[in-house]
C-alpha positions in Angstrom: 177.5 -95.7 8.8 178.5 -96.4 12.3 177.9 -99.9 13.7 175.1 -100.3 16.2 175.9 -102.1 19.5 172.9 -104.0 20.9 172.2 -104.8 24.6 174.1 -108.1 24.4 177.3 -106.5 23.3 177.0 -103.6 25.8 176.5 -106.2 28.5 179.5 -108.3 27.3 181.8 -105.2 27.3 180.6 -104.4 30.8 181.5 -107.9 31.9 185.0 -107.6 30.6 185.4 -104.2 32.2 184.2 -105.7 35.5 186.6 -108.6 35.1 189.4 -106.2 34.3 188.7 -104.4 37.6 189.0 -107.7 39.5 192.2 -108.6 37.6 193.8 -105.3 38.6 193.2 -105.9 42.3 196.3 -106.3 44.4 198.2 -109.6 44.1 201.6 -110.9 45.3 204.1 -113.4 43.9 206.6 -115.7 45.5 209.4 -116.7 43.0 211.9 -119.5 43.6 215.1 -119.5 41.7 218.3 -121.5 41.5 221.3 -119.1 42.1 224.5 -121.1 41.9 224.5 -123.7 44.6 221.7 -122.0 46.5 217.9 -121.7 46.2 216.5 -118.2 46.7 212.9 -117.2 47.1 211.4 -113.7 47.1 208.0 -112.2 47.7 206.8 -109.0 46.0 203.5 -107.3 45.4 200.6 -106.2 47.6 198.2 -108.2 49.7 194.6 -107.6 50.9 193.1 -109.4 53.8 189.6 -109.0 52.5 187.9 -112.3 52.4 189.9 -114.0 55.2 189.6 -113.9 58.9 192.3 -114.0 61.6 192.2 -117.4 63.1 195.3 -117.6 65.3 197.8 -115.3 67.0 200.8 -116.5 68.9 202.3 -118.5 66.0 206.0 -118.1 65.5 207.1 -119.6 62.1 210.6 -119.3 60.7 211.5 -119.3 57.0 210.8 -122.7 55.6 209.5 -124.8 52.8 207.6 -128.1 52.6 206.3 -129.4 49.2 203.6 -131.9 50.4 202.9 -134.1 53.3 200.5 -132.3 55.6 200.2 -129.6 53.0 202.3 -127.1 51.2 204.1 -124.8 53.6 206.1 -121.8 52.3 207.2 -119.1 54.7 209.7 -116.3 53.8 211.3 -114.0 56.3 213.6 -114.3 59.3 215.2 -117.8 59.7 214.4 -117.6 63.5 211.0 -118.0 65.0 209.1 -114.7 64.6 205.6 -113.7 65.7 202.9 -113.8 63.0 199.2 -114.0 62.5 197.4 -116.5 60.4 194.2 -115.9 58.3 191.9 -118.3 56.7 190.4 -119.8 54.6 192.5 -119.7 51.4 192.2 -122.1 48.5 194.7 -123.6 46.2 196.9 -126.7 45.5 197.6 -128.8 48.6 201.0 -129.7 47.4 203.8 -128.0 45.4 206.1 -131.0 45.5 206.6 -134.4 47.1 208.8 -133.6 50.1 207.0 -134.4 53.4 209.8 -132.8 55.4 209.9 -129.2 56.4 213.2 -127.7 55.4 214.3 -124.6 57.2 215.9 -121.7 55.3 219.5 -120.7 56.0 218.8 -117.0 56.0 216.0 -114.6 55.1 214.4 -111.2 55.8 211.0 -109.5 55.6 209.4 -106.2 55.9 207.5 -105.0 57.7 209.2 -107.0 60.5 207.8 -110.5 60.0 207.2 -113.6 58.0 204.8 -114.0 55.0 203.6 -117.3 53.5 201.0 -120.1 53.4 200.4 -123.2 55.3 197.9 -125.5 53.5 197.7 -127.9 56.4 195.1 -125.4 57.7 194.4 -123.4 54.5 196.1 -120.4 56.1 197.8 -117.3 55.0 200.6 -116.1 57.2 201.4 -112.4 57.7 203.3 -110.3 60.3 201.6 -109.2 63.5 199.9 -105.9 62.8 200.0 -106.2 59.1 197.8 -103.6 57.4 195.6 -105.0 54.6 196.5 -103.6 51.2 200.1 -102.9 52.1 203.1 -103.7 49.9 204.8 -106.9 50.9 208.5 -108.0 50.6 210.3 -110.9 52.0 213.1 -113.4 51.0 214.7 -116.6 52.1 217.7 -118.6 51.0 218.5 -122.3 51.3 222.3 -122.6 51.1 223.7 -125.6 49.3 220.3 -126.7 48.1 218.6 -127.2 44.7 214.9 -127.2 43.7 215.2 -131.0 43.5 216.7 -131.4 47.0 214.0 -129.3 48.4 211.5 -131.7 46.9 209.6 -129.1 44.9 207.9 -129.5 41.6 208.3 -126.9 38.9 205.1 -125.0 38.1 202.9 -122.1 38.9 200.6 -122.4 41.9 197.8 -119.9 42.6 196.2 -119.4 46.0 193.1 -117.3 46.3 190.7 -115.7 48.8 188.1 -113.1 48.1 189.4 -111.3 44.9 193.0 -111.6 46.1 195.7 -114.1 45.1 199.2 -115.2 45.9 201.1 -117.0 43.2 204.1 -119.3 43.8 206.4 -119.8 40.8 208.9 -122.7 40.9 211.3 -123.2 38.0 212.4 -126.6 36.6 213.7 -129.1 36.9 211.9 -130.1 40.1 212.4 -133.1 42.3 209.0 -134.7 41.8 208.4 -135.7 38.3 204.9 -137.2 38.8 203.4 -134.1 40.5 201.6 -131.5 38.5 200.4 -128.0 39.3 196.6 -128.1 38.8 195.1 -124.8 37.8 192.2 -123.5 39.8 189.6 -121.0 39.1 189.8 -117.9 41.2 186.7 -116.2 42.5 187.1 -113.3 40.1 187.2 -115.7 37.1 184.0 -117.4 38.4 182.4 -113.9 38.6 183.4 -113.2 35.0 182.1 -116.5 33.7 178.8 -116.1 35.6 178.2 -112.6 34.3 178.9 -113.7 30.7 176.4 -116.6 31.1 173.8 -114.2 32.5 174.3 -111.7 29.7 173.9 -114.4 27.1 170.6 -115.6 28.7 169.4 -112.0 28.8 170.3 -111.6 25.1 168.4 -114.8 24.2 165.2 -113.6 25.9 165.6 -110.2 24.4 165.7 -111.8 20.9 162.7 -113.9 21.7 160.6 -110.9 22.7 161.7 -109.0 19.6 160.0 -111.6 17.3 
């Protein structure tokens, strides 16, 4: 005899499938690593601009990092000032360390032709001028003669979200700020999943009440 799946279970499965669709949307990751006497960071993945709005042209950031102060600021790409566009709003941790100083990278590169990163002093995403939403992203930066500690970064995983998109920053230990902690945040897709599960459970409850 085959099991019978009622409306509740069918709805629950639909919620998980819906959540899986959200989870498989494009996402990008910036990974810091200690390589000998240098710190390297690389960006890989895909980024969508759905859910954010261009709020500024004419910015010319260089590759840099700042753990805290005015807000986390991580930019990968050319070490010289390069034209970029900022988009907002994005949400996520305001700090990824305790350093209040912006530390320029020694070298770096990006494709296509510009910097990528975040600046939480304005809750902004930074992309090259003319960047096409949904495109693959790649960028890197190197801080010669530096360590994760000297950059004032705290080890952890930090997630920045907008719409159904996300950018994750991964910093290995040991970091330079022992008291700071990466605080997990709920992405919009997670909220959608939880909301749909609650709605399905309420619907199942009323279905049972009407059945008696």
